[in-house]
C-alpha positions in Angstrom: 1.1 -13.7 -3.8 0.2 -12.1 -0.4 0.9 -8.4 0.2 1.1 -6.1 3.1 0.1 -2.6 1.8 0.1 1.0 3.0 -2.3 3.6 1.8 -2.0 7.3 2.2 -5.2 9.1 3.2 -6.0 12.6 4.5 -8.5 13.6 7.1 -9.4 17.1 7.7 -9.3 18.6 11.2 -12.4 20.1 12.8 -15.0 18.7 10.4 -13.2 18.5 7.0 -12.6 15.2 5.2 -10.5 14.2 2.1 -10.1 11.3 -0.1 -7.1 9.0 -0.9 -3.8 10.7 -1.9 -3.0 9.5 -5.4 -6.1 7.2 -5.1 -4.6 3.9 -4.3 -2.5 1.5 -2.3 1.3 1.0 -2.1 2.6 -2.5 -1.4 4.7 -2.9 1.7 5.4 -6.6 1.4 5.1 -9.0 -1.5 6.2 -12.0 0.5 4.4 -15.2 -0.1 1.6 -16.7 2.0 -0.2 -14.8 4.8 0.6 -11.9 7.0 -1.7 -11.2 9.9 -2.0 -10.1 13.6 -0.6 -6.6 13.1 0.5 -4.2 15.8 1.5 -0.6 15.5 3.4 2.1 17.5 5.0 5.4 16.9 8.7 5.6 16.1 9.1 8.9 18.1 10.1 10.9 15.0 6.8 11.4 13.4 6.7 8.0 11.7 5.4 4.6 12.8 6.4 0.9 13.2 4.3 -2.2 12.4 4.9 -5.8 13.5 3.1 -8.8 12.3 2.8 -12.6 12.2 4.2 -13.9 8.9 3.8 -17.2 7.2 6.2 -16.6 4.3 8.4 -19.7 5.1 5.5 -22.2 5.1 2.0 -23.0 6.3 2.5 -26.5 7.9 2.2 -27.3 11.5 5.9 -26.7 12.0 7.8 -23.6 11.0 4.4 -22.0 10.3 4.8 -18.4 11.4 7.3 -15.9 12.2 7.5 -12.2 13.5 8.4 -9.4 11.1 8.6 -5.7 11.6 8.7 -2.6 9.3 9.3 1.2 9.9 7.7 4.0 7.9 8.2 7.7 7.9 5.4 10.2 8.4 4.5 10.0 4.8 4.1 6.2 4.8 7.4 5.5 3.1 9.2 2.2 4.1 12.5 2.9 5.9 13.7 -0.7 6.5 14.3 -3.7 4.1 11.8 -4.6 1.5 9.1 -7.0 2.9 10.2 -6.1 6.5 13.0 -7.5 8.7 12.6 -10.5 10.9 12.3 -10.2 14.7 12.1 -14.0 14.9 12.3 -16.9 12.5 12.7 -19.7 15.2 11.0 -23.1 14.6 7.3 -23.6 15.2 4.8 -20.9 15.7 5.4 -17.3 16.8 2.3 -15.1 17.1 0.4 -12.2 18.6 3.1 -9.5 18.5 3.0 -6.2 20.5 5.3 -3.4 19.4 6.4 -0.6 21.8 8.6 2.5 21.5 11.0 2.6 24.4 14.6 3.8 25.1 17.8 2.6 26.6 19.5 4.0 29.7 21.5 6.3 27.4 18.3 7.6 25.9 18.7 5.8 22.6 15.3 5.0 21.0 14.4 1.4 20.6 11.5 -0.4 19.0 10.6 -3.5 21.1 8.6 -6.4 19.8 7.0 -8.8 22.4 5.3 -12.0 21.2 3.9 -15.4 22.1 6.4 -18.2 21.2 6.1 -21.9 20.7 9.6 -22.8 19.8 10.1 -24.9 23.0 9.1 -28.5 22.5 9.4 -31.7 24.5 8.4 -34.6 22.4 5.2 -33.6 20.7 4.3 -31.1 23.4 4.9 -27.5 22.8 5.5 -25.0 25.6 4.4 -21.4 25.4 6.8 -18.6 26.3 7.1 -14.9 25.8 10.1 -13.6 23.9 11.2 -10.1 22.9 13.5 -8.4 20.4 14.5 -4.7 20.2 15.7 -2.7 17.2 17.4 0.7 16.8 15.8 3.1 14.3 17.9 1.7 11.6 16.4 -1.7 11.9 19.4 -3.4 13.6 18.4 -6.1 16.2 19.8 -5.5 19.7 19.5 -9.0 21.2 20.4 -12.5 20.3 19.0 -13.8 17.0 15.3 -14.7 17.3 15.1 -12.7 20.5 15.4 -13.5 24.2 13.0 -15.3 26.6 11.3 -13.1 29.1 8.6 -15.4 30.5 7.7 -19.1 30.7 3.9 -19.7 30.6 4.4 -23.2 32.0 1.9 -25.0 29.8 -0.8 -22.3 29.5 -1.6 -21.5 25.9 -4.2 -18.7 25.9 -1.7 -16.0 26.6 -2.5 -13.0 24.4 0.2 -10.8 25.9 -0.1 -7.0 26.2 2.7 -4.6 26.5 3.2 -0.8 27.3 6.0 1.5 27.9 6.7 2.7 31.5 8.9 5.2 33.4 9.1 7.5 30.3 10.0 4.5 28.1 12.9 3.3 30.1 11.2 -0.1 30.5 8.5 -2.1 28.9 5.8 -3.7 31.1 3.9 -6.7 29.7 1.1 -9.0 31.1 0.8 -12.7 30.5 -1.0 -15.9 31.7 1.1 -18.7 33.4 0.0 -21.9 34.9 1.0 -21.9 38.6 1.6 -25.5 39.8 0.0 -27.5 41.2 -3.0 -25.3 40.1 -4.3 -26.6 36.8 -5.5 -23.2 35.9 -3.7 -20.1 34.8 -2.4 -17.0 36.7 -2.1 -13.4 35.4 1.4 -12.0 35.8 3.0 -8.7 34.9 6.8 -8.4 34.2 9.1 -5.7 33.0 11.8 -5.7 30.4 15.1 -3.6 30.4 15.5 -2.2 26.8 19.3 -2.2 27.3 19.6 -6.0 27.1 16.2 -7.7 27.2 16.5 -8.9 30.8 13.5 -9.0 33.2 13.4 -6.5 36.0 10.7 -7.8 38.4 11.6 -10.7 40.8 11.0 -14.3 39.5 8.0 -14.6 37.1 6.9 -11.1 37.9 3.9 -9.8 40.0 1.1 -12.3 40.2 -2.3 -10.4 39.9 -4.8 -13.3 40.0 -5.0 -17.0 40.2 -7.4 -19.7 39.1 -7.9 -18.3 35.6 -10.1 -20.4 33.4 -8.3 -21.4 30.1 -10.7 -19.3 28.1 -10.1 -16.1 30.2 -7.6 -14.5 27.9 -8.3 -10.8 28.3 -5.8 -8.7 30.2 -5.1 -5.1 29.3 -2.5 -2.5 30.5 -2.6 1.3 30.2 0.0 3.8 31.1 -1.5 6.5 33.4 -0.8 10.1 32.6 0.5 12.2 35.4 1.7 9.2 37.4 4.4 6.5 37.1 1.9 3.7 37.6 0.5 1.2 35.2 -3.2 0.5 35.2 -4.1 -3.1 34.8 -7.5 -4.7 34.1 -8.5 -8.2 33.3 -11.4 -10.6 32.9 -12.1 -13.9 34.5 -14.6 -16.6 33.5 -14.6 -18.5 36.7 -12.4 -21.5 37.7 -11.7 -21.1 41.4 -12.6 -17.4 41.3 -15.8 -15.3 40.9 -16.2 -14.4 37.3 -16.0 -10.7 36.4 -13.7 -7.8 35.6 -10.9 -6.8 38.1 -8.2 -4.1 38.3 -4.9 -3.3 40.0 -2.2 -0.7 39.7 1.5 -1.6 39.4 4.5 0.4 40.3 6.9 -0.2 37.3 9.9 0.7 39.3 9.8 -2.6 41.4 6.6 -4.4 40.3 4.8 -3.9 43.5 1.0 -3.6 43.8 -0.2 -0.1 44.6 -3.5 -1.2 45.9 -3.8 -3.5 48.9 -6.4 -5.5 47.1 -7.6 -6.0 43.6 -10.7 -3.9 42.7 -13.7 -5.9 41.6 -15.2 -3.7 38.9 -17.9 -6.0 37.9 -18.6 -9.5 39.2 -21.4 -11.2 37.2 -22.6 -12.0 33.7 -19.6 -10.8 31.7 -18.7 -11.7 28.1 -14.9 -12.1 28.2 -14.0 -10.6 24.8 -15.8 -7.2 25.2 -14.1 -4.9 27.6 -11.7 -2.0 27.2 -9.2 0.0 29.3 -8.1 3.6 28.7 -6.2 5.2 31.5 -8.4 5.0 34.6 -11.6 4.2 32.7 -12.9 0.7 32.1 -15.8 0.0 29.8 -17.4 -3.4 29.2 -20.5 -5.3 27.9 -22.8 -7.1 30.5 -25.6 -9.6 30.2 -29.0 -8.1 30.8 -30.9 -8.8 34.1 -34.0 -10.8 34.5 -33.0 -13.4 31.8 -33.4 -10.9 29.0 -31.5 -11.6 25.8 -28.5 -9.4 24.9 -25.9 -7.3 26.6 -25.6 -3.6 27.8 -22.6 -1.3 28.1 -21.3 0.0 31.5 -18.2 2.0 32.5 -16.2 2.7 35.7 -13.6 5.2 36.7 -10.8 4.0 38.9 -9.7 6.1 41.8 -6.1 6.4 42.8 -6.8 4.6 46.1 -8.2 1.6 44.5 -11.9 2.3 44.8 -14.6 2.9 42.3 -15.3 6.5 41.4 -18.8 5.9 40.0 -21.7 3.9 41.1 -21.0 0.4 42.5 -22.0 -1.5 39.4 -20.6 1.1 37.1 -22.1 4.0 35.1 -24.8 2.9 32.6 -23.5 3.8 29.1 -26.4 2.1 27.3 -29.2 -0.1 28.7 -31.8 -1.0 26.2 -32.8 -3.4 23.3 -30.2 -5.3 21.3 -26.8 -6.7 22.0 -24.1 -4.2 22.7 -20.4 -5.0 22.3 -16.9 -3.9 21.4 -16.7 -0.6 23.5 -13.9 1.6 22.7 -12.8 4.6 24.9 -11.4 8.1 24.1 -10.8 11.0 26.5 -10.5 14.7 26.2 -8.9 17.5 28.1 -12.2 18.4 29.7 -12.3 15.1 31.7 -14.9 13.7 29.5 -15.1 10.2 28.2 -16.4 9.0 24.8 -17.4 5.4 24.6 -18.1 4.0 21.1 -19.7 0.5 20.6 -21.7 -1.8 18.4 -25.5 -2.4 18.7 -26.6 -5.7 17.2 -30.3 -5.0 16.9 -31.2 -7.9 14.5 -29.6 -11.2 15.5 -30.7 -13.1 12.4 -29.5 -10.5 9.9 -26.4 -9.2 11.6 -27.8 -5.7 11.6 -25.2 -3.6 13.4 -25.5 0.1 14.4 -22.6 2.3 15.7 -23.3 4.4 18.8 -21.4 6.8 20.9 -22.0 8.2 24.4 -20.3 10.9 26.4 -19.8 10.7 30.1 -18.9 13.7 32.3 -16.2 13.3 35.0 -18.9 12.0 37.3 -20.1 9.2 34.9 -23.3 11.0 33.9 -24.6 10.5 30.4 -24.3 13.7 28.2 -25.8 12.4 24.9 -29.2 11.4 26.2 -30.2 8.1 27.6 -29.3 6.1 24.4 -26.3 8.0 23.2 -25.7 9.3 19.7 -26.3 7.1 16.7 -23.2 7.4 14.5 -24.1 5.0 11.7 -26.9 2.5 10.9 -25.0 0.9 7.9 -25.4 -2.9 7.7 -22.5 -4.7 9.3 -20.9 -1.6 10.8 -18.6 -3.3 13.3 -15.6 -3.2 15.6 -14.8 0.5 15.9 -11.7 2.0 17.2 -11.1 5.6 18.2 -8.8 8.5 18.2 -8.9 11.5 20.5 -9.1 15.0 19.0 -7.5 18.2 20.2 -10.8 20.1 19.9 -12.4 17.7 22.5 -14.1 15.4 20.0 -13.4 11.9 18.8 -12.8 10.0 15.5 -14.2 6.5 15.1 -13.0 4.1 12.4 -15.1 0.9 11.8 -15.6 -1.9 9.3 -18.7 -2.0 7.3 -20.4 -3.8 4.3 -22.0 -7.1 4.1 -18.5 -8.7 3.7 -16.8 -6.4 6.2 -14.5 -5.2 3.5 -14.9 -1.4 3.7 -13.8 1.1 6.3 -15.9 4.1 7.4 -14.6 7.0 9.4 -16.8 9.2 11.6 -15.9 12.5 13.3 -18.0 13.7 16.3 -17.6 17.1 17.7 -17.4 17.6 21.4 -21.1 18.5 21.5 -22.2 15.4 19.6 -22.5 16.6 16.1 -21.8 14.1 13.3 -19.3 16.2 11.2 -18.9 13.8 8.4 -22.5 12.9 7.7 -25.0 10.4 9.1 -23.1 7.3 8.1 -19.6 8.8 8.0 -17.3 8.7 5.0 -15.9 5.7 3.3 -12.2 5.5 3.2 -11.3 4.5 -0.4 -13.1 1.8 -2.3 -13.9 -1.7 -1.1 -11.0 -3.9 -0.1 -10.9 -7.5 -1.4 -11.8 -10.1 1.2 -12.9 -9.0 4.7 -11.2 -7.2 7.5 -10.2 -9.1 10.6 -10.6 -7.9 14.1 -11.1 -4.2 13.5 -8.6 -1.5 12.9 -5.6 -0.1 14.8 -5.4 3.8 14.9 -2.4 5.7 16.1 -1.9 9.4 16.3 1.5 10.5 15.1 3.8 13.0 16.9 4.5 14.7 13.6 0.8 15.4 12.9 -2.0 13.3 11.6 -2.7 9.6 12.3 -2.2 6.2 10.8 -4.5 3.1 10.9 -3.5 -0.6 10.4 -5.8 -3.5 9.8 -5.8 -7.1 8.6 -7.7 -8.3 5.6 -8.4 -11.7 3.9 -7.7 -10.3 0.5 -5.7 -12.9 -1.4 -5.2 -14.8 1.9 -4.4 -12.8 4.9 -2.7 -9.4 4.5 -1.9 -6.4 6.5 -2.6 -2.7 5.5 -1.8 0.7 6.9 -3.2 4.0 6.1 -1.7 7.5 6.8 -3.9 10.4 7.7 -3.0 14.1 7.9 -5.0 16.7 9.6 -5.9 19.9 7.6 -4.6 23.0 9.3 -6.4 25.6 7.1 -9.6 24.2 5.5 -10.8 26.3 2.4 -13.7 28.6 2.5 -17.1 27.3 1.4 -18.2 28.1 -2.2 -20.7 30.7 -3.1 -23.9 29.5 -5.0 -26.3 31.9 -6.6 -30.0 31.3 -6.7 -31.4 30.4 -10.1 -35.0 30.8 -11.5 -36.2 28.0 -13.7 -39.4 26.8 -15.3 -41.2 23.9 -13.7 -39.9 20.7 -15.2 -36.9 22.3 -16.9 -33.2 21.5 -16.2 -31.7 23.7 -13.5 -27.9 24.2 -13.2 -26.4 25.6 -10.0 -22.9 27.1 -10.2 -20.4 27.3 -7.3 -17.8 30.0 -7.3 -14.7 30.8 -5.1 -13.3 27.2 -4.9 -10.0 26.5 -6.5 -10.3 22.7 -5.8 -13.1 20.2 -6.2 -16.7 21.0 -5.4 -19.0 18.3 -3.9 -22.7 18.8 -3.9 -25.1 17.6 -1.1 -28.8 17.1 -1.0 -29.0 18.6 2.5 -26.7 20.2 5.0 -23.0 19.4 5.3 -23.4 17.4 8.5 -26.2 15.2 7.3 -26.1 15.1 3.5 -25.0 12.6 0.9 -22.8 13.7 -2.2 -25.1 13.9 -5.2 -22.6 15.4 -7.7 -19.1 16.7 -8.2 -17.8 19.6 -10.1 -18.3 23.4 -10.3 -21.9 22.9 -11.6 -24.7 20.6 -10.7 -27.8 20.0 -12.9 -31.1 18.4 -12.2 -34.8 18.5 -13.2 -36.6 21.2 -11.3 -39.9 19.5 -10.3 -40.1 21.8 -7.4 -38.0 24.4 -5.7 -34.9 22.7 -4.3 -31.8 23.6 -2.3 -28.4 22.0 -2.7 -25.2 22.6 -0.7 -21.6 22.8 -2.1 -18.5 22.2 -0.2 -14.8 22.9 -1.4 -12.1 20.3 -1.3 -8.6 21.7 -1.7 -5.3 19.9 -1.2 -7.3 17.1 0.4 -9.0 19.4 2.9 -12.7 20.2 2.8 -14.5 23.4 3.8 -16.0 23.4 7.3 -19.3 24.7 6.0 -21.2 24.5 2.7 -22.6 27.2 0.3 -26.3 26.8 -0.1 -28.0 27.5 -3.5 -31.5 27.3 -4.6 -33.2 26.5 -7.9 -36.6 28.2 -7.5 -39.4 27.2 -9.9 -41.1 30.2 -11.6 -44.6 30.1 -10.3 -47.4 30.5 -12.9 -51.1 30.4 -12.4 -52.8 27.5 -13.9 -56.5 28.8 -13.3 -58.3 31.6 -11.8 -58.5 31.4 -8.0 -57.4 32.8 -4.7 -53.7 33.5 -4.1 -53.5 31.4 -1.0 -54.8 28.3 -2.6 -52.1 25.9 -3.9 -54.4 24.7 -6.8 -54.1 28.1 -8.3 -50.5 27.6 -9.1 -48.4 25.2 -11.2 -46.2 24.3 -8.2 -49.3 23.3 -6.1 -47.9 25.6 -3.5 -48.4 29.1 -2.1 -45.8 31.7 -3.4 -43.2 32.9 -1.0 -41.1 36.0 -0.6 -38.2 34.7 -2.9 -40.5 33.6 -5.8 -41.0 34.9 -9.1 -44.8 34.9 -9.9 -46.6 35.2 -13.1 -50.4 35.6 -13.4 -51.1 34.1 -16.8 -53.4 35.6 -19.5 -57.1 35.0 -19.0 -56.6 34.2 -15.2 -57.9 36.3 -12.3 -56.2 35.8 -9.0 -57.8 37.3 -5.9 -56.0 38.4 -2.7 -58.3 37.3 0.1 -59.7 39.7 2.7 -57.1 40.9 5.3 -54.4 38.7 3.6 -50.8 39.6 2.9 -49.2 38.0 -0.1 -45.4 37.7 -0.7 -43.3 37.4 -3.9 -39.9 38.5 -5.1 -41.5 39.9 -8.3 -44.8 39.7 -10.1 -45.5 39.6 -13.8 -49.2 40.5 -14.3 -50.4 39.1 -17.7 -53.8 38.4 -16.3 -55.7 40.1 -13.5 -54.8 40.5 -9.8 -57.8 41.5 -7.7 -57.6 43.1 -4.2 -59.9 42.5 -1.3 -60.5 44.6 1.8 -57.3 45.1 3.8 -55.3 42.8 1.5 -51.8 43.6 0.2 -49.0 42.2 -1.9 -45.4 42.8 -0.7 -42.6 42.4 -3.3 -39.0 41.8 -2.0 -36.9 42.4 -5.2 
């Protein structure tokens, strides 16, 4: 039995982190067979909507997949029918849905789903089209059963449509690939949908952006530009009758006209067609190395309003170095800065992936050094996605584990500090199967965020996870210093926390959890420091309380104070140490030497030399 599940998680704002609420998953759909290819959007009321490809009615070549949709409130509770409601159950294959929040001409909210559709068939030949369906917030479909046709792809199959709201949600703009007779290759088009009735708004097939698209060039992305009514478009081409590369254009969604007189060539050589990203007016991509070197590097470009490149001609270098870089993701902040997170495959044979992030200033200059900031070196840490944060930082969520069956979350401050540890924090326990194609994060208007992802657990399934941001993290616990004999058991005690205490072996930003509870015990083989954080109502303290277990230092032989061999710790006593000169031992303070201790118990002999002294700090 296949399931779509939702999980409820909490993330703390400004550096705090929390675990699962109630510690588990809640099923969203228990329909048979696979659910996959999920998409997500806000519902405009603090909740969210997910759409997916669904195989519940069969897995054969005919009638093999439909499109379903479900709405959730801000706490992850389902608001529509159990197992979701159908957007389309027409014959043959429906796939690759996109879901968009929009509104009618009377300002009524609508959830629009746009998908690739193979219901049209002549003989044994299927013809790809683009269909859409809209729902009100109660889950009532607004158009004809199984949706309405909004584009004919004319025999092109590699469509991969993208869709975004435009003009404050009063229309939905989508991009698709259409064969343009007599050209045997595809052509990229953009078209707009009227949420009132599902009719198209641009003339004919829409606005043609580029022609001669190779059948494998299936990457075209749309992004709504803040502060303008325009839609930014970027696409990749592998060749055919055009020069391969990445290109861009802006569209006026009122009438479909091109804003720029000519398409902007962002990058025109050596491009891998599945590794580029568009966010507002920033494009990031992976690019083959020069001089026949193996691997790829990461570049980025800012697009000016007049259709020119804002940064260097070939783009700003995000990372140029060893390994194969891929899957760049972009987040922006209010300071005009751009975070770009990506994968670095540094060992081809062993699939050793690292996760890096770089920050660019408004002029394309690197701010995190030449190589960027290493976020995680976990094996198989792949396919990140990102969320902007109001403090100017970014959150990255990625797959990890040898089977790609775990999720890690990383929070980076604006100045580049890893606030959730060197390798981030794992979200829950390992998921059965492996995660497909990364994760889909979405910030919610009511606060917090949600992520969606596909997994092969029990077949193919779709999950979603709700995050809340902690408004008032608890204070860090207080931990008193303890004095203990060498080799004895030391127990540190944290006070001032009404929740759960986590103990770290180093500071809060870099440490790993070594214990949980108000006390932490260990064998004191040397003086050691541990750090305690407080987790209350799923929010963690921003800092930690540091506590030490200091070994009581005893002489093991006669000798000089400044010689480690004189003492049981094989160290030199410091200002916070309790020191004991044992019976029968004579310890000498060297000439012109200042010794330090918190307190001294003299059971043997302490001898001074010229200009020597012992300073006690108790």
